[in-house]
C-alpha positions in Angstrom: 0.0 0.1 0.0 2.8 2.4 0.9 4.5 1.7 -2.3 1.2 2.5 -4.3 0.5 5.7 -2.3 4.4 6.8 -3.1 3.7 6.2 -6.9 0.4 7.9 -7.1 2.0 10.7 -5.2 5.0 11.0 -7.5 2.6 10.9 -10.7 0.6 13.8 -9.1 3.6 16.0 -8.3 4.9 15.3 -11.9 1.4 16.2 -13.7 1.7 19.5 -11.5 5.0 20.1 -12.7 3.9 19.3 -16.4 1.1 21.6 -15.9 3.3 24.4 -14.8 5.8 24.2 -17.5 3.3 23.2 -20.3 2.9 26.9 -21.6 6.4 27.5 -21.7 6.9 24.3 -23.6 4.5 25.2 -26.1 5.9 28.7 -26.5 9.4 27.0 -27.4 7.9 24.7 -30.1 4.9 26.7 -31.5 4.8 30.5 -32.3 1.6 32.1 -32.5 1.5 34.5 -35.6 2.5 38.0 -34.5 0.1 41.0 -35.4 1.9 43.3 -37.9 2.1 46.6 -36.0 3.4 48.3 -38.8 0.0 48.5 -40.5 -1.1 50.8 -37.8 2.0 52.5 -37.4 2.0 53.6 -41.2 -2.0 54.3 -41.1 -1.5 57.0 -38.2 -1.5 59.9 -40.3 -3.1 63.2 -38.6 -6.5 63.9 -40.0 -5.5 67.5 -40.9 -2.5 66.1 -43.3 -4.8 64.0 -45.2 -7.1 66.9 -45.6 -4.1 68.8 -46.8 -3.1 66.2 -49.4 -6.6 65.8 -50.7 -7.2 69.6 -51.0 -3.7 69.8 -52.9 -4.4 67.1 -55.2 -7.7 68.7 -55.9 -6.0 71.9 -56.9 -3.5 70.3 -59.2 -6.3 68.6 -60.9 -8.1 71.9 -61.2 -5.2 73.9 -62.6 -4.6 70.9 -64.9 -8.3 71.0 -66.3 -8.4 74.6 -66.6 -5.0 74.6 -68.5 -6.5 72.0 -70.8 -9.7 73.7 -71.4 -7.7 77.2 -72.2 -5.2 75.3 -74.6 -8.5 73.9 -76.3 -9.8 77.4 -77.1 -8.3 79.2 -79.9 -8.8 82.9 -81.6 -10.3 82.8 -84.9 -9.8 85.5 -87.4 -12.5 85.7 -90.0 -12.2 87.3 -93.5 -14.6 90.0 -92.6 -12.1 91.3 -90.1 -14.1 89.9 -86.9 -12.9 87.8 -84.4 -14.0 84.5 -82.8 -13.3 82.7 -79.8 -13.8 78.9 -80.3 -12.3 75.5 -80.6 -10.2 74.0 -83.3 -12.5 71.4 -84.1 -15.4 74.2 -84.8 -12.9 76.4 -86.7 -12.4 73.4 -89.0 -15.7 72.7 -89.7 -16.4 76.6 -90.5 -13.3 76.4 -92.9 -14.9 73.5 -94.8 -18.3 74.9 -94.9 -17.1 78.1 -96.4 -14.6 76.6 -98.6 -11.7 78.5 -96.8 -8.4 77.5 -95.7 -7.6 77.5 -92.1 -4.0 78.5 -91.3 -1.9 79.2 -87.8 -0.9 82.6 -87.4 2.4 83.5 -85.7 2.0 86.2 -83.6 4.9 88.3 -82.1 4.8 89.1 -78.0 1.0 87.5 -77.7 -0.7 88.6 -74.8 -2.8 85.4 -74.8 -2.0 81.7 -74.3 -4.7 80.8 -77.1 -3.3 79.9 -80.6 -4.4 82.2 -83.2 -5.7 80.9 -86.6 -7.4 82.9 -89.5 -9.3 81.7 -92.7 -8.2 82.9 -96.0 -9.1 82.1 -99.6 -6.9 79.8 -101.9 -5.6 83.0 -103.6 -4.2 84.3 -100.3 -2.9 81.2 -98.8 -0.8 80.5 -102.0 0.8 83.9 -101.5 1.5 83.3 -98.1 3.0 80.1 -99.0 5.4 81.9 -101.4 6.3 84.3 -98.8 6.8 82.0 -96.3 9.2 79.9 -98.5 11.1 83.1 -99.5 11.7 84.0 -95.9 12.6 80.4 -94.9 15.3 80.4 -97.7 16.8 83.6 -96.3 16.6 82.5 -92.7 18.5 79.4 -93.6 21.2 81.2 -94.8 21.0 84.0 -92.4 23.0 83.3 -89.2 21.5 83.7 -85.4 19.0 86.2 -84.6 19.9 89.1 -82.9 17.1 91.0 -80.7 17.4 94.7 -80.2 15.3 96.9 -77.6 15.4 100.6 -78.3 13.8 102.7 -75.6 11.3 105.6 -76.7 13.7 108.2 -74.8 16.8 107.3 -77.0 18.8 110.1 -78.2 19.7 110.6 -81.7 23.5 109.9 -81.1 22.7 106.6 -79.3 20.2 105.7 -82.1 23.0 106.2 -84.9 25.4 104.1 -82.9 22.7 101.3 -82.6 22.0 101.7 -86.3 25.5 101.1 -87.3 26.1 98.1 -85.4 22.8 96.6 -86.7 24.1 97.1 -90.4 27.5 95.4 -89.5 25.3 92.4 -88.0 23.3 92.3 -91.3 26.3 92.5 -93.3 27.7 89.5 -91.4 24.3 87.8 -92.4 22.5 87.9 -89.1 18.9 88.4 -88.8 17.9 91.4 -86.8 14.8 91.9 -84.6 14.3 95.4 -83.5 11.6 96.2 -80.7 10.8 99.9 -80.5 8.7 101.1 -77.4 5.7 103.6 -78.7 4.9 106.8 -76.8 7.7 109.0 -77.9 7.5 112.5 -79.6 10.2 111.6 -82.0 8.9 107.9 -82.7 8.3 108.7 -86.4 11.8 110.2 -86.7 13.1 106.8 -85.2 11.1 104.7 -87.4 12.2 106.6 -90.5 15.8 106.2 -89.6 15.7 102.7 -88.9 14.1 102.1 -92.5 16.5 104.3 -94.3 19.4 103.1 -92.5 18.6 99.2 -92.9 16.9 99.2 -96.5 20.3 98.8 -98.1 21.6 96.1 -95.9 18.4 93.6 -95.6 14.7 93.1 -96.3 12.4 94.9 -93.5 9.2 93.9 -92.1 7.6 95.9 -89.9 5.0 95.1 -87.5 2.9 98.1 -85.5 1.6 97.0 -82.2 -0.3 99.0 -79.5 2.7 99.2 -77.2 5.4 98.8 -79.4 6.8 98.6 -83.3 8.8 95.6 -84.1 11.1 95.2 -87.2 12.3 92.1 -88.7 15.3 92.2 -90.9 16.5 89.9 -93.0 20.0 90.0 -94.4 20.2 90.1 -98.4 21.2 86.6 -99.9 23.6 88.5 -102.3 24.9 92.1 -102.2 24.8 92.5 -106.0 21.0 91.7 -105.9 19.1 94.6 -105.5 15.6 93.1 -106.1 14.5 93.1 -102.4 16.2 96.4 -101.4 13.9 98.6 -99.9 11.0 96.0 -99.5 9.3 97.2 -96.1 6.2 95.2 -94.9 3.9 97.0 -92.8 1.7 95.2 -90.4 -0.9 97.2 -88.5 -2.8 95.9 -85.5 -6.6 96.2 -86.1 -8.7 94.3 -83.4 -6.0 91.7 -83.1 -5.7 91.3 -87.1 -2.7 90.9 -89.0 -3.2 92.7 -92.3 0.2 92.9 -94.1 0.3 95.8 -96.8 3.7 96.9 -98.6 4.5 100.4 -98.7 6.2 102.4 -101.3 
């Protein structure tokens, strides 16, 4: 009996010990999946930061949309000297319906980001193509373009110095762009001096804007060829129109 009792006590003690160390044994042999705390950590962004990000994205989308809409609009110059703000697709439909040619106008110092197109008949289109080809030939031979700005308050002496430098550049086959600010009492004299000085060195194109007068002077291809000497084109701005008429 004593032996049986002792054996029972030992078994009970062993079971108590096993029960005590069973959790640690299980932890050593089997690891429960650990919760990924980084998910909560990464998502812990302040509410005001999320709001600022959303507002910034909305502003960027709004700016892109406005820019896209603005780029889609064009300024269309009609044959009756009127102007229309429309889109390019509608301009093509008007051109086809009226049997006219739609061409893009390259404007100097544009005050708007809208592209400018105009409707012309076949004769005018052919003439402009011929003039464009002629100018392209001259520009290909000409060297880099030199831009010169002349103040409305320039003195006669300073003007003469500038004109001498311009003629030297023309003789070296440089294309010259002169921007003359309007509003001077001697403006007509300055314009006349530029035309008189440069006509023997290149072909002059003159564009009269509301705030400035712009000269584009192409050097002569051949100094012995006098066919284009004194050829001055005048472009007067009328309600945003570009009507080029030669002066004599």
